[in-house]
C-alpha positions as CSV (number, residue, x, y, z in Angstrom):
1,X,8.6,-1.5,-43.7
2,X,7.4,-3.8,-46.4
3,X,4.0,-3.1,-46.5
4,X,0.8,-1.6,-49.0
5,X,-1.1,-1.2,-45.5
6,X,-0.3,1.7,-43.3
7,X,0.8,-0.3,-40.1
8,X,-1.6,0.4,-36.9
9,X,0.5,0.5,-33.5
10,X,-0.3,0.3,-29.9
11,X,0.3,1.4,-26.0
12,X,0.5,-0.3,-23.7
13,X,1.1,0.2,-19.6
14,X,2.9,-2.5,-18.0
15,X,1.6,-3.4,-14.9
16,X,5.7,-2.5,-14.1
17,X,4.8,1.2,-15.1
18,X,6.8,0.2,-18.2
19,X,5.0,1.4,-21.6
20,X,5.4,-1.0,-25.0
21,X,4.6,-0.5,-28.5
22,X,3.0,-3.1,-30.0
23,X,2.2,-4.0,-34.3
24,X,1.9,-6.8,-37.2
25,X,5.6,-7.0,-39.4
26,X,6.1,-10.0,-42.0
27,X,2.9,-12.2,-39.9
28,X,4.5,-11.7,-37.2
29,X,3.4,-10.1,-33.7
30,X,6.0,-7.4,-32.2
31,X,6.7,-6.4,-29.4
32,X,9.2,-2.8,-28.2
33,X,10.2,-2.0,-25.1
34,X,13.4,0.2,-26.1
35,X,13.8,3.3,-27.7
36,X,16.6,1.9,-30.9
37,X,19.7,3.7,-28.5
38,X,18.8,1.4,-25.9
39,X,16.4,3.6,-23.3
40,X,13.9,1.6,-21.3
41,X,10.3,3.2,-22.1
42,X,9.3,5.0,-18.9
43,X,6.2,7.4,-20.1
44,X,3.8,8.2,-22.4
45,X,6.6,10.6,-24.0
46,X,8.5,7.4,-24.8
47,X,6.7,5.6,-26.7
48,X,5.2,8.4,-28.6
49,X,9.0,9.0,-29.7
50,X,9.2,5.5,-30.6
51,X,6.1,5.6,-32.8
52,X,7.5,8.6,-34.2
53,X,10.7,6.9,-35.1
54,X,9.0,3.7,-36.5
55,X,6.3,5.6,-38.3
56,X,9.4,7.4,-39.9
57,X,12.5,5.1,-40.5
58,X,10.7,2.3,-40.3
59,X,11.2,-1.1,-38.3
60,X,15.3,-2.6,-38.4
61,X,14.8,-5.7,-36.4
62,X,19.3,-5.1,-36.6
63,X,18.4,-1.3,-35.3
64,X,16.6,-3.2,-31.9
65,X,18.5,-6.0,-31.2
66,X,17.8,-8.7,-28.3
67,X,15.1,-7.3,-25.6
68,X,15.8,-9.0,-22.8
69,X,12.3,-7.5,-20.9
70,X,10.3,-10.9,-22.3
71,X,13.6,-13.3,-21.4
72,X,11.8,-16.0,-19.3
73,X,14.0,-15.2,-16.1
74,X,13.9,-11.2,-16.6
75,X,10.4,-11.4,-16.8
76,X,9.6,-13.9,-13.9
77,X,11.6,-11.5,-11.6
78,X,9.3,-8.6,-12.4
79,X,6.2,-10.8,-11.9
80,X,6.8,-11.4,-8.7
81,X,7.5,-8.2,-7.1
82,X,4.7,-7.0,-8.7
83,X,2.6,-9.9,-6.5
84,X,-0.1,-8.4,-4.4
85,X,0.4,-12.6,-1.7
86,X,1.0,-13.2,1.4
87,X,4.8,-12.6,2.1
88,X,3.8,-16.7,3.0
89,X,4.1,-17.5,-0.6
90,X,5.7,-14.7,-2.7
91,X,8.6,-17.0,-0.1
92,X,7.5,-20.1,-2.2
93,X,6.5,-18.1,-5.5
94,X,10.3,-17.3,-5.3
95,X,11.2,-20.8,-4.1
96,X,9.2,-22.6,-7.5
97,X,10.6,-19.0,-10.0
98,X,14.7,-20.5,-8.8
99,X,13.8,-24.2,-8.2
100,X,11.5,-25.0,-11.2
101,X,10.8,-22.5,-13.8
102,X,14.5,-20.7,-14.4
103,X,15.9,-23.3,-14.6
104,X,14.2,-24.8,-17.2
105,X,12.7,-21.8,-19.7
106,X,16.2,-19.8,-18.7
107,X,16.5,-16.8,-20.6
108,X,13.6,-17.8,-23.4
109,X,12.1,-15.0,-24.9
110,X,7.8,-15.8,-23.3
111,X,6.7,-14.2,-26.8
112,X,7.7,-17.8,-27.8
113,X,6.2,-20.0,-25.4
114,X,3.4,-21.9,-27.1
115,X,1.8,-24.4,-26.1
116,X,4.4,-27.6,-27.1
117,X,6.4,-26.2,-24.7
118,X,3.9,-25.7,-21.8
119,X,2.9,-29.7,-22.2
120,X,7.3,-30.6,-22.5
121,X,7.1,-28.8,-19.4
122,X,4.3,-30.8,-18.0
123,X,6.3,-33.8,-19.1
124,X,9.1,-33.0,-18.0
125,X,7.7,-32.7,-14.6
126,X,5.9,-35.8,-14.7
127,X,8.9,-37.5,-14.4
128,X,10.5,-36.6,-11.5
129,X,7.6,-38.0,-9.8
130,X,6.2,-35.3,-8.7
131,X,2.8,-35.8,-7.0
132,X,-0.8,-34.8,-9.0
133,X,-1.5,-31.8,-6.3
134,X,1.9,-30.9,-6.2
135,X,1.9,-30.9,-10.4
136,X,-1.1,-29.2,-10.1
137,X,0.2,-26.2,-8.3
138,X,2.9,-25.7,-10.3
139,X,1.6,-25.5,-13.2
140,X,-1.2,-23.1,-12.2
141,X,1.8,-20.9,-11.1
142,X,3.4,-20.9,-14.9
143,X,-0.2,-20.1,-15.9
144,X,-0.9,-17.1,-13.4
145,X,3.0,-15.7,-14.9
146,X,2.2,-15.9,-18.4
147,X,-1.5,-14.6,-17.8
148,X,1.0,-11.6,-16.2
149,X,2.1,-11.1,-19.3
150,X,-0.4,-12.0,-21.8
151,X,-1.6,-8.4,-23.4
152,X,2.2,-9.5,-24.4
153,X,1.8,-13.0,-26.1
154,X,0.6,-13.6,-29.5
155,X,-1.1,-16.7,-28.8
156,X,-1.8,-17.2,-25.0
157,X,-0.6,-21.1,-24.4
158,X,-3.6,-24.4,-23.9
159,X,-2.5,-26.2,-20.8
160,X,-2.9,-29.6,-19.6
161,X,-5.9,-31.0,-17.9
162,X,-4.4,-32.0,-14.7
163,X,-6.9,-34.3,-12.1
164,X,-5.3,-34.3,-8.4
165,X,-6.4,-37.1,-6.3
166,X,-6.9,-35.8,-2.8
167,X,-5.2,-38.0,0.0
168,X,-7.6,-40.2,1.9
169,X,-8.1,-37.9,4.7
170,X,-6.7,-39.5,8.7
171,X,-8.6,-38.8,11.6
172,X,-8.0,-39.5,16.0
173,X,-10.4,-41.4,17.6
174,X,-10.8,-39.1,20.9
175,X,-9.5,-42.1,22.9
176,X,-6.1,-42.3,20.2
177,X,-6.6,-38.7,21.1
178,X,-5.6,-39.1,25.4
179,X,-3.2,-41.4,24.5
180,X,-1.5,-38.4,22.5
181,X,-2.1,-35.9,24.8
182,X,-0.8,-37.6,27.5
183,X,2.3,-37.3,26.8
184,X,1.8,-33.7,25.7
185,X,3.8,-31.2,28.1
186,X,0.8,-29.8,30.8
187,X,1.4,-26.3,30.0
188,X,1.1,-26.9,26.8
189,X,-1.9,-28.6,26.9
190,X,-4.5,-25.8,26.6
191,X,-4.0,-24.7,23.1
192,X,-4.3,-28.2,21.9
193,X,-6.9,-28.7,24.0
194,X,-9.0,-25.5,22.4
195,X,-7.7,-26.8,18.8
196,X,-9.5,-30.4,19.3
197,X,-12.8,-28.8,21.3
198,X,-13.1,-26.4,18.5
199,X,-12.3,-28.1,15.2
200,X,-10.2,-24.9,14.5
201,X,-7.5,-24.1,11.8
202,X,-3.5,-24.2,13.3
203,X,-2.7,-20.5,12.4
204,X,-5.9,-19.3,14.2
205,X,-5.5,-21.6,17.6
206,X,-1.9,-19.4,17.9
207,X,-3.9,-16.1,16.3
208,X,-6.2,-16.1,19.4
209,X,-6.4,-12.9,20.8
210,X,-7.4,-12.6,24.5
211,X,-9.7,-9.4,22.9
212,X,-11.8,-11.7,21.4
213,X,-12.4,-13.5,24.7
214,X,-16.2,-12.7,26.2
215,X,-16.2,-14.3,29.2
216,X,-18.6,-11.3,30.7
217,X,-21.3,-12.0,28.1
218,X,-23.9,-14.3,28.9
219,X,-23.6,-16.8,26.5
220,X,-19.6,-16.2,26.6
221,X,-18.0,-16.3,23.6
222,X,-14.5,-16.3,21.3
223,X,-14.7,-14.7,18.1
224,X,-12.5,-16.4,15.7
225,X,-10.9,-13.7,13.4
226,X,-7.3,-13.5,13.2
227,X,-4.2,-16.2,12.6
228,X,-0.5,-15.8,13.1
229,X,1.2,-16.6,10.2
230,X,4.2,-18.9,8.8
231,X,6.9,-16.4,9.2
232,X,5.0,-15.3,13.3
233,X,3.0,-12.2,11.8
234,X,-0.4,-11.6,12.9
235,X,-2.9,-11.0,10.6
236,X,-6.3,-10.0,10.4
237,X,-7.8,-11.9,8.5
238,X,-8.5,-15.8,8.7
239,X,-8.2,-18.5,5.4
240,X,-12.0,-18.1,4.9
241,X,-11.7,-14.4,5.1
242,X,-15.1,-14.6,6.9
243,X,-15.5,-14.8,10.9
244,X,-16.2,-17.3,13.5
245,X,-17.9,-17.2,16.4
246,X,-18.3,-19.5,19.2
247,X,-19.4,-20.2,22.4
248,X,-17.2,-21.1,25.2
249,X,-18.9,-24.2,27.4
250,X,-18.6,-23.6,30.8
251,X,-16.8,-26.9,31.2
252,X,-13.7,-25.8,28.5
253,X,-14.0,-21.3,30.8
254,X,-11.0,-23.1,32.0
255,X,-8.6,-22.2,28.5
256,X,-9.2,-18.7,28.5
257,X,-8.3,-17.8,32.1
258,X,-5.2,-17.8,32.5
259,X,-2.4,-14.6,32.8
260,X,0.4,-15.3,30.6
261,X,1.0,-11.7,30.6
262,X,1.0,-11.9,26.5
263,X,-2.4,-10.6,24.5
264,X,-2.6,-14.1,22.8
265,X,-4.8,-16.7,24.7
266,X,-2.2,-19.1,24.0
267,X,1.4,-17.8,24.9
268,X,4.6,-19.5,25.7
269,X,7.6,-17.7,27.2
270,X,5.1,-14.4,26.4
271,X,5.3,-15.1,22.6
272,X,2.2,-16.8,20.8
273,X,2.9,-20.9,19.8
274,X,4.1,-21.1,16.4
275,X,2.9,-23.4,13.9
276,X,6.1,-25.0,13.4
277,X,6.2,-25.0,17.7
278,X,3.2,-26.8,17.7
279,X,4.0,-29.7,15.2
280,X,7.2,-30.4,17.2
281,X,5.2,-30.9,20.3
282,X,2.9,-32.9,19.0
283,X,5.3,-35.5,16.8
284,X,6.9,-35.9,19.7
285,X,3.7,-36.9,21.7
286,X,2.3,-38.6,18.5
287,X,5.2,-40.8,18.3
288,X,6.1,-42.0,21.7
289,X,2.0,-42.4,22.2
290,X,2.3,-45.1,19.9
291,X,-0.7,-44.2,17.7
292,X,-0.2,-44.0,14.1
293,X,1.7,-40.7,13.4
294,X,-0.3,-39.0,11.9
295,X,-0.1,-35.5,11.5
296,X,-1.6,-32.0,13.5
297,X,-4.0,-30.9,10.9
298,X,-5.6,-34.3,11.1
299,X,-5.2,-34.8,14.6
300,X,-6.9,-31.9,14.9
301,X,-9.7,-30.7,12.6
302,X,-10.1,-33.6,10.2
303,X,-10.7,-35.5,13.6
304,X,-13.4,-33.0,15.2
305,X,-15.2,-33.3,11.9
306,X,-15.2,-36.9,11.5
307,X,-15.5,-38.1,15.2
308,X,-18.6,-34.9,15.1
309,X,-20.1,-36.8,11.3
310,X,-20.1,-39.9,13.4
311,X,-22.1,-38.9,16.2
312,X,-25.1,-37.8,13.4
313,X,-24.4,-34.4,13.6
314,X,-25.2,-33.0,10.4
315,X,-22.7,-31.7,7.6
316,X,-24.7,-28.1,7.9
317,X,-23.8,-28.9,12.0
318,X,-20.4,-29.3,11.3
319,X,-19.4,-27.3,9.0
320,X,-20.6,-23.6,10.8
321,X,-18.7,-24.6,13.8
322,X,-15.6,-25.2,11.4
323,X,-15.2,-22.5,9.9
324,X,-17.7,-23.5,5.8
325,X,-20.2,-21.2,6.5
326,X,-20.1,-16.6,7.3
327,X,-20.9,-15.8,10.6
328,X,-21.8,-11.6,12.3
329,X,-19.4,-10.2,14.3
330,X,-22.9,-8.9,16.4
331,X,-23.3,-9.6,19.8
332,X,-27.0,-10.1,18.7
333,X,-25.9,-12.8,16.6
334,X,-23.7,-14.2,19.0
335,X,-26.6,-14.1,21.7
336,X,-29.1,-16.5,19.2
337,X,-26.2,-18.8,17.4
338,X,-24.4,-19.8,20.2
339,X,-26.6,-21.9,22.2
340,X,-27.5,-24.0,18.7
341,X,-23.8,-25.0,18.6
342,X,-23.0,-25.5,22.5
343,X,-24.0,-29.0,22.2
344,X,-21.6,-29.6,18.7
345,X,-18.5,-28.4,19.9
346,X,-19.7,-30.5,22.9
347,X,-20.3,-33.7,21.2
348,X,-20.7,-36.9,23.3
349,X,-17.2,-37.9,24.3
350,X,-16.3,-37.4,28.6
351,X,-13.0,-37.1,28.0
352,X,-10.6,-35.6,31.3
353,X,-7.8,-34.9,29.7
354,X,-6.8,-30.6,29.9
355,X,-8.5,-30.1,33.4
356,X,-9.0,-33.1,36.5
357,X,-12.6,-31.2,36.6
358,X,-13.5,-31.5,33.0
359,X,-16.1,-34.7,31.4
360,X,-16.1,-33.5,28.0
361,X,-16.5,-36.1,24.7
362,X,-16.8,-39.7,24.7
363,X,-16.9,-41.4,21.1
364,X,-15.9,-45.6,20.6
365,X,-14.1,-44.6,17.3
366,X,-14.5,-45.5,13.6
367,X,-17.3,-46.1,10.9
368,X,-18.9,-50.0,11.6
369,X,-16.5,-51.5,9.8
370,X,-14.2,-50.6,11.8
371,X,-12.6,-48.3,9.5
372,X,-11.2,-45.1,10.0
373,X,-10.0,-43.7,7.2
374,X,-12.2,-41.5,4.9
375,X,-12.7,-40.1,1.6
376,X,-15.0,-37.3,2.4
377,X,-13.7,-33.7,2.7
378,X,-15.0,-32.0,5.5
């Protein structure tokens, strides 16, 4: 090497387990993952061998050739294989890499990606008319990928700031819910009634286990601690990673008293309802009813929140039921907390959908201006 100062070599262990030798050469940061004869640096011994070689013979780029491990298409697959995320999100990550990242960056050396390349990619995405929310998600994924390889980058590129415009939240009055519920098959009503009354997420209702229903206690309560994943697997955690302990008010006791031959409270042919199944049932009933088209999440969870908010309950009270605050699993906590939450779950409704003996929630809908599409998020 043509340098008056001794070169300092560093060895970095990548998450894949392979080693990387890095050093400065003619003003550039060099990263090597192979010996001159092509062997991958799989151990500290391999790295030490490469350093010894460089000290004796010097660095000659033509001896090492092109290091394909830093090609975008190769490196991103290494990142995906080492991703510690849910199966659902892993599937999405693979799809994003295949459809969006690799076609654009191809075999570009990730060490050469600079701020200008990031901005050019962002501009290309914007030209396709993607929403700000989707653009933000894509750029966060790209940022995460480069961050995984940050020790190999000379300079970490800047990313554009994206302002995400959250869509206005749509919701239904209890009367509109009643109209849709009239077209839901009777055998499917319990799980929809549960989502409507408890304001829970779809996967929380699908993943509710009978073992977490305590009808024998006084007061009776239910624990939302498991969810059903998009691929049908039971997951022992909710989105917020916090459980919810909620009361079973007498009017809703019938929801939990069923013999369906399953470990799940709500099941169809002994199998839990999947997100896809529930959305198909809802969309069909929604269309037949003539009620404004609305997705199941908004029709259940957001409608619960807005109905209770308009009934005079505080945001803190509503969020406690909806799972935005931490709770404890002990019976002592349950006995204390459940009594204070009964009124929120019951609301002021007197709807009769779901059971001929039940008279519950009654809300005359909308705000004082008759508007039903609001922007506050619960």
